[in-house]
Structure formats: structure tokens, C-alpha cells
N, CA, C and O atoms as a Tinker XYZ file with bonds, in Angstrom:
   276  protein
     1  N     -5.250000  -13.445000  -26.521000    73     2
     2  CA    -4.212000  -13.930000  -25.631000    64     1     3
     3  C     -3.236000  -12.799000  -25.331000    63     2     4     5
     4  O     -2.925000  -11.988000  -26.203000    81     3
     5  N     -2.767000  -12.753000  -24.119000    73     3     6
     6  CA    -1.823000  -11.723000  -23.705000    64     5     7
     7  C     -0.420000  -12.182000  -24.068000    63     6     8     9
     8  O      0.004000  -13.273000  -23.688000    81     7
     9  N      0.302000  -11.335000  -24.812000    73     7    10
    10  CA     1.642000  -11.718000  -25.251000    64     9    11
    11  C      2.700000  -10.763000  -24.729000    63    10    12    13
    12  O      3.816000  -10.739000  -25.248000    81    11
    13  N      2.377000   -9.980000  -23.717000    73    11    14
    14  CA     3.322000   -9.022000  -23.170000    64    13    15
    15  C      4.148000   -9.691000  -22.084000    63    14    16    17
    16  O      3.604000  -10.364000  -21.209000    81    15
    17  N      5.441000   -9.509000  -22.137000    73    15    18
    18  CA     6.323000  -10.053000  -21.111000    64    17    19
    19  C      6.592000   -8.940000  -20.096000    63    18    20    21
    20  O      6.869000   -7.802000  -20.473000    81    19
    21  N      6.510000   -9.274000  -18.822000    73    19    22
    22  CA     6.716000   -8.290000  -17.765000    64    21    23
    23  C      8.052000   -8.536000  -17.080000    63    22    24    25
    24  O      8.445000   -9.679000  -16.850000    81    23
    25  N      8.735000   -7.465000  -16.762000    73    23    26
    26  CA     9.948000   -7.560000  -15.950000    64    25    27
    27  C      9.541000   -7.304000  -14.508000    63    26    28    29
    28  O      9.288000   -6.163000  -14.124000    81    27
    29  N      9.477000   -8.358000  -13.715000    73    27    30
    30  CA     8.997000   -8.265000  -12.343000    64    29    31
    31  C     10.176000   -8.379000  -11.399000    63    30    32    33
    32  O     11.019000   -9.266000  -11.529000    81    31
    33  N     10.217000   -7.455000  -10.440000    73    31    34
    34  CA    11.354000   -7.450000   -9.528000    64    33    35
    35  C     11.021000   -7.999000   -8.144000    63    34    36    37
    36  O     11.927000   -8.404000   -7.416000    81    35
    37  N      9.751000   -8.022000   -7.764000    73    35    38
    38  CA     9.422000   -8.542000   -6.432000    64    37    39
    39  C      8.061000   -9.237000   -6.454000    63    38    40    41
    40  O      7.315000   -9.114000   -7.425000    81    39
    41  N      7.741000   -9.960000   -5.393000    73    39    42
    42  CA     6.505000  -10.743000   -5.360000    64    41    43
    43  C      5.262000   -9.876000   -5.324000    63    42    44    45
    44  O      4.223000  -10.270000   -5.851000    81    43
    45  N      5.346000   -8.698000   -4.710000    73    43    46
    46  CA     4.196000   -7.805000   -4.674000    64    45    47
    47  C      3.836000   -7.350000   -6.077000    63    46    48    49
    48  O      2.665000   -7.348000   -6.459000    81    47
    49  N      4.835000   -6.971000   -6.831000    73    47    50
    50  CA     4.606000   -6.539000   -8.207000    64    49    51
    51  C      4.099000   -7.707000   -9.054000    63    50    52    53
    52  O      3.212000   -7.527000   -9.889000    81    51
    53  N      4.649000   -8.887000   -8.848000    73    51    54
    54  CA     4.211000  -10.071000   -9.572000    64    53    55
    55  C      2.742000  -10.360000   -9.298000    63    54    56    57
    56  O      1.975000  -10.625000  -10.223000    81    55
    57  N      2.349000  -10.311000   -8.027000    73    55    58
    58  CA     0.963000  -10.557000   -7.638000    64    57    59
    59  C      0.037000   -9.536000   -8.277000    63    58    60    61
    60  O     -1.011000   -9.891000   -8.816000    81    59
    61  N      0.423000   -8.263000   -8.216000    73    59    62
    62  CA    -0.398000   -7.190000   -8.788000    64    61    63
    63  C     -0.574000   -7.384000  -10.293000    63    62    64    65
    64  O     -1.685000   -7.274000  -10.812000    81    63
    65  N      0.525000   -7.674000  -10.992000    73    63    66
    66  CA     0.452000   -7.876000  -12.436000    64    65    67
    67  C     -0.364000   -9.114000  -12.788000    63    66    68    69
    68  O     -1.097000   -9.117000  -13.778000    81    67
    69  N     -0.240000  -10.161000  -11.985000    73    67    70
    70  CA    -1.014000  -11.383000  -12.223000    64    69    71
    71  C     -2.500000  -11.157000  -12.071000    63    70    72    73
    72  O     -3.289000  -11.614000  -12.899000    81    71
    73  N     -2.891000  -10.455000  -11.017000    73    71    74
    74  CA    -4.308000  -10.157000  -10.802000    64    73    75
    75  C     -4.834000   -9.291000  -11.941000    63    74    76    77
    76  O     -5.937000   -9.519000  -12.439000    81    75
    77  N     -4.048000   -8.297000  -12.353000    73    75    78
    78  CA    -4.474000   -7.440000  -13.467000    64    77    79
    79  C     -4.633000   -8.238000  -14.759000    63    78    80    81
    80  O     -5.565000   -7.996000  -15.526000    81    79
    81  N     -3.727000   -9.188000  -15.005000    73    79    82
    82  CA    -3.834000  -10.028000  -16.202000    64    81    83
    83  C     -5.092000  -10.893000  -16.140000    63    82    84    85
    84  O     -5.796000  -11.047000  -17.138000    81    83
    85  N     -5.369000  -11.452000  -14.968000    73    83    86
    86  CA    -6.585000  -12.250000  -14.815000    64    85    87
    87  C     -7.829000  -11.401000  -15.043000    63    86    88    89
    88  O     -8.755000  -11.824000  -15.736000    81    87
    89  N     -7.851000  -10.204000  -14.462000    73    87    90
    90  CA    -9.009000   -9.328000  -14.643000    64    89    91
    91  C     -9.199000   -8.960000  -16.106000    63    90    92    93
    92  O    -10.330000   -8.897000  -16.588000    81    91
    93  N     -8.103000   -8.717000  -16.818000    73    91    94
    94  CA    -8.199000   -8.382000  -18.241000    64    93    95
    95  C     -8.743000   -9.556000  -19.050000    63    94    96    97
    96  O     -9.554000   -9.371000  -19.957000    81    95
    97  N     -8.293000  -10.757000  -18.717000    73    95    98
    98  CA    -8.682000  -11.932000  -19.486000    64    97    99
    99  C    -10.055000  -12.486000  -19.082000    63    98   100   101
   100  O    -10.815000  -12.947000  -19.934000    81    99
   101  N    -10.371000  -12.439000  -17.779000    73    99   102
   102  CA   -11.566000  -13.116000  -17.280000    64   101   103
   103  C    -12.650000  -12.184000  -16.760000    63   102   104   105
   104  O    -13.790000  -12.607000  -16.566000    81   103
   105  N    -12.310000  -10.931000  -16.535000    73   103   106
   106  CA   -13.251000  -10.025000  -15.884000    64   105   107
   107  C    -13.200000  -10.252000  -14.378000    63   106   108   109
   108  O    -12.572000  -11.195000  -13.898000    81   107
   109  N    -13.867000   -9.379000  -13.652000    73   107   110
   110  CA   -13.813000   -9.454000  -12.184000    64   109   111
   111  C    -14.444000  -10.747000  -11.678000    63   110   112   113
   112  O    -13.854000  -11.439000  -10.849000    81   111
   113  N    -15.629000  -11.076000  -12.166000    73   111   114
   114  CA   -16.317000  -12.278000  -11.692000    64   113   115
   115  C    -15.525000  -13.539000  -12.029000    63   114   116   117
   116  O    -15.383000  -14.427000  -11.188000    81   115
   117  N    -15.014000  -13.621000  -13.240000    73   115   118
   118  CA   -14.218000  -14.771000  -13.641000    64   117   119
   119  C    -12.952000  -14.899000  -12.816000    63   118   120   121
   120  O    -12.546000  -16.002000  -12.448000    81   119
   121  N    -12.325000  -13.755000  -12.524000    73   119   122
   122  CA   -11.117000  -13.766000  -11.696000    64   121   123
   123  C    -11.422000  -14.307000  -10.313000    63   122   124   125
   124  O    -10.675000  -15.134000   -9.788000    81   123
   125  N    -12.511000  -13.849000   -9.720000    73   123   126
   126  CA   -12.881000  -14.335000   -8.388000    64   125   127
   127  C    -13.180000  -15.826000   -8.400000    63   126   128   129
   128  O    -12.762000  -16.550000   -7.497000    81   127
   129  N    -13.903000  -16.294000   -9.418000    73   127   130
   130  CA   -14.197000  -17.726000   -9.508000    64   129   131
   131  C    -12.916000  -18.537000   -9.686000    63   130   132   133
   132  O    -12.775000  -19.613000   -9.105000    81   131
   133  N    -11.983000  -18.021000  -10.487000    73   131   134
   134  CA   -10.706000  -18.700000  -10.688000    64   133   135
   135  C     -9.926000  -18.786000   -9.380000    63   134   136   137
   136  O     -9.423000  -19.853000   -9.030000    81   135
   137  N     -9.821000  -17.674000   -8.656000    73   135   138
   138  CA    -9.044000  -17.656000   -7.416000    64   137   139
   139  C     -9.675000  -18.508000   -6.318000    63   138   140   141
   140  O     -8.967000  -19.030000   -5.457000    81   139
   141  N    -11.007000  -18.653000   -6.340000    73   139   142
   142  CA   -11.678000  -19.484000   -5.341000    64   141   143
   143  C    -11.250000  -20.946000   -5.435000    63   142   144   145
   144  O    -11.348000  -21.685000   -4.455000    81   143
   145  N    -10.779000  -21.365000   -6.602000    73   143   146
   146  CA   -10.335000  -22.749000   -6.770000    64   145   147
   147  C     -9.127000  -23.066000   -5.895000    63   146   148   149
   148  O     -8.873000  -24.231000   -5.588000    81   147
   149  N     -8.386000  -22.047000   -5.495000    73   147   150
   150  CA    -7.161000  -22.252000   -4.717000    64   149   151
   151  C     -7.363000  -22.001000   -3.229000    63   150   152   153
   152  O     -6.413000  -22.091000   -2.452000    81   151
   153  N     -8.583000  -21.690000   -2.827000    73   151   154
   154  CA    -8.898000  -21.446000   -1.428000    64   153   155
   155  C     -9.356000  -22.760000   -0.820000    63   154   156   157
   156  O    -10.300000  -23.381000   -1.308000    81   155
   157  N     -8.686000  -23.181000    0.245000    73   155   158
   158  CA    -9.083000  -24.453000    0.857000    64   157   159
   159  C    -10.236000  -24.284000    1.836000    63   158   160   161
   160  O    -10.576000  -25.215000    2.565000    81   159
   161  N    -10.834000  -23.107000    1.854000    73   159   162
   162  CA   -12.022000  -22.901000    2.674000    64   161   163
   163  C    -11.756000  -22.813000    4.149000    63   162   164   165
   164  O    -12.674000  -22.967000    4.954000    81   163
   165  N    -10.521000  -22.568000    4.524000    73   163   166
   166  CA   -10.216000  -22.440000    5.945000    64   165   167
   167  C    -10.279000  -23.769000    6.677000    63   166   168   169
   168  O    -10.596000  -23.807000    7.866000    81   167
   169  N     -9.986000  -24.841000    5.995000    73   167   170
   170  CA   -10.055000  -26.143000    6.640000    64   169   171
   171  C     -8.884000  -26.323000    7.597000    63   170   172   173
   172  O     -7.860000  -25.649000    7.487000    81   171
   173  N     -9.052000  -27.222000    8.510000    73   171   174
   174  CA    -7.991000  -27.490000    9.473000    64   173   175
   175  C     -8.194000  -26.714000   10.758000    63   174   176   177
   176  O     -9.077000  -25.862000   10.854000    81   175
   177  N     -7.383000  -27.014000   11.724000    73   175   178
   178  CA    -7.445000  -26.362000   13.031000    64   177   179
   179  C     -6.108000  -25.670000   13.269000    63   178   180   181
   180  O     -5.137000  -26.301000   13.687000    81   179
   181  N     -6.068000  -24.368000   12.999000    73   179   182
   182  CA    -4.823000  -23.615000   13.088000    64   181   183
   183  C     -4.182000  -23.731000   14.471000    63   182   184   185
   184  O     -2.977000  -23.950000   14.588000    81   183
   185  N     -4.987000  -23.583000   15.502000    73   183   186
   186  CA    -4.442000  -23.601000   16.856000    64   185   187
   187  C     -3.803000  -24.946000   17.184000    63   186   188   189
   188  O     -2.702000  -24.997000   17.732000    81   187
   189  N     -4.489000  -26.024000   16.850000    73   187   190
   190  CA    -3.932000  -27.358000   17.127000    64   189   191
   191  C     -2.662000  -27.589000   16.316000    63   190   192   193
   192  O     -1.687000  -28.139000   16.827000    81   191
   193  N     -2.675000  -27.167000   15.045000    73   191   194
   194  CA    -1.498000  -27.360000   14.200000    64   193   195
   195  C     -0.328000  -26.497000   14.668000    63   194   196   197
   196  O      0.827000  -26.918000   14.589000    81   195
   197  N     -0.623000  -25.297000   15.153000    73   195   198
   198  CA     0.430000  -24.390000   15.598000    64   197   199
   199  C      1.214000  -24.981000   16.760000    63   198   200   201
   200  O      2.438000  -24.862000   16.816000    81   199
   201  N      0.509000  -25.613000   17.682000    73   199   202
   202  CA     1.165000  -26.123000   18.879000    64   201   203
   203  C      1.484000  -27.614000   18.802000    63   202   204   205
   204  O      1.939000  -28.201000   19.783000    81   203
   205  N      1.252000  -28.222000   17.657000    73   203   206
   206  CA     1.491000  -29.650000   17.505000    64   205   207
   207  C      2.965000  -29.994000   17.721000    63   206   208   209
   208  O      3.292000  -30.984000   18.375000    81   207
   209  N      3.842000  -29.172000   17.168000    73   207   210
   210  CA     5.279000  -29.408000   17.296000    64   209   211
   211  C      5.912000  -28.252000   18.068000    63   210   212   213
   212  O      6.879000  -27.637000   17.618000    81   211
   213  N      5.358000  -27.980000   19.214000    73   211   214
   214  CA     5.823000  -26.857000   20.024000    64   213   215
   215  C      7.274000  -27.054000   20.440000    63   214   216   217
   216  O      7.654000  -28.097000   20.973000    81   215
   217  N      8.064000  -26.033000   20.183000    73   215   218
   218  CA     9.471000  -26.083000   20.575000    64   217   219
   219  C      9.604000  -25.583000   22.007000    63   218   220   221
   220  O      8.875000  -24.691000   22.440000    81   219
   221  N     10.540000  -26.168000   22.727000    73   219   222
   222  CA    10.769000  -25.727000   24.092000    64   221   223
   223  C     11.615000  -24.458000   24.077000    63   222   224   225
   224  O     12.405000  -24.241000   23.159000    81   223
   225  N     11.447000  -23.646000   25.071000    73   223   226
   226  CA    12.222000  -22.415000   25.203000    64   225   227
   227  C     13.654000  -22.771000   25.607000    63   226   228   229
   228  O     13.860000  -23.676000   26.416000    81   227
   229  N     14.631000  -22.075000   25.057000    73   227   230
   230  CA    16.015000  -22.370000   25.452000    64   229   231
   231  C     16.259000  -21.942000   26.900000    63   230   232   233
   232  O     15.677000  -20.970000   27.383000    81   231
   233  N     17.113000  -22.674000   27.565000    73   231   234
   234  CA    17.451000  -22.343000   28.948000    64   233   235
   235  C     18.396000  -21.141000   28.969000    63   234   236   237
   236  O     18.942000  -20.753000   27.936000    81   235
   237  N     18.582000  -20.561000   30.142000    73   235   238
   238  CA    19.510000  -19.435000   30.290000    64   237   239
   239  C     20.915000  -19.829000   29.841000    63   238   240   241
   240  O     21.615000  -19.049000   29.195000    81   239
   241  N     21.311000  -21.037000   30.188000    73   239   242
   242  CA    22.650000  -21.508000   29.812000    64   241   243
   243  C     22.786000  -21.601000   28.292000    63   242   244   245
   244  O     23.824000  -21.239000   27.738000    81   243
   245  N     21.747000  -22.083000   27.621000    73   243   246
   246  CA    21.786000  -22.189000   26.160000    64   245   247
   247  C     21.842000  -20.807000   25.496000    63   246   248   249
   248  O     22.549000  -20.612000   24.508000    81   247
   249  N     21.097000  -19.864000   26.046000    73   247   250
   250  CA    21.100000  -18.499000   25.503000    64   249   251
   251  C     22.473000  -17.866000   25.678000    63   250   252   253
   252  O     23.000000  -17.238000   24.759000    81   251
   253  N     23.052000  -18.037000   26.873000    73   251   254
   254  CA    24.397000  -17.489000   27.129000    64   253   255
   255  C     25.423000  -18.103000   26.175000    63   254   256   257
   256  O     26.313000  -17.407000   25.686000    81   255
   257  N     25.297000  -19.413000   25.909000    73   255   258
   258  CA    26.216000  -20.093000   25.015000    64   257   259
   259  C     26.061000  -19.549000   23.586000    63   258   260   261
   260  O     27.057000  -19.378000   22.883000    81   259
   261  N     24.820000  -19.277000   23.151000    73   259   262
   262  CA    24.589000  -18.734000   21.802000    64   261   263
   263  C     25.265000  -17.398000   21.607000    63   262   264   265
   264  O     25.773000  -17.093000   20.528000    81   263
   265  N     25.266000  -16.590000   22.682000    73   263   266
   266  CA    25.820000  -15.249000   22.581000    64   265   267
   267  C     27.248000  -15.155000   23.129000    63   266   268   269
   268  O     27.808000  -14.064000   23.238000    81   267
   269  N     27.817000  -16.284000   23.464000    73   267   270
   270  CA    29.207000  -16.332000   23.891000    64   269   271
   271  C     29.478000  -15.787000   25.276000    63   270   272   273
   272  O     30.555000  -15.245000   25.525000    81   271
   273  N     28.532000  -15.918000   26.175000    73   271   274
   274  CA    28.740000  -15.459000   27.550000    64   273   275
   275  C     29.073000  -16.606000   28.466000    63   274   276
   276  O     29.279000  -16.401000   29.662000    81   275
């Protein structure tokens, strides 16, 4: 069991350390099998979901009001 505590300052470092810990504990193949459990396989329709709640563009008057003109 890994008993080392890491001081992580950002998400990139956290991700890197997590992957390294998994590789140390499970090996490359085990790590890949573990991570596959969290992949939803690309389900869903990104394009339809993206435009499902499409916001309208602000009018010129609204933009001027935002910027105090």
C-alpha cells in the first residue's frame, strides 16, 4: 500500500501523481482497465445537447448597456 502523502498545488500535478500511483499499484494494463470504468463510451449526441439550450445573442442595446454606453 502506498503511504506517501503528496503536496499537490494544481489539478495537472494531481492528475499526474494519480496516474503514477495507479501505474505503480496496478501496472499499465491494470491502470487502463481501471480508467476504462469511468469512460461512458462517448454516449449521447454532443451536437444536439450543445444547442438544446441555445442562448440568444444580446442585442446592440443590451451590449451598450453592459458597457455603459
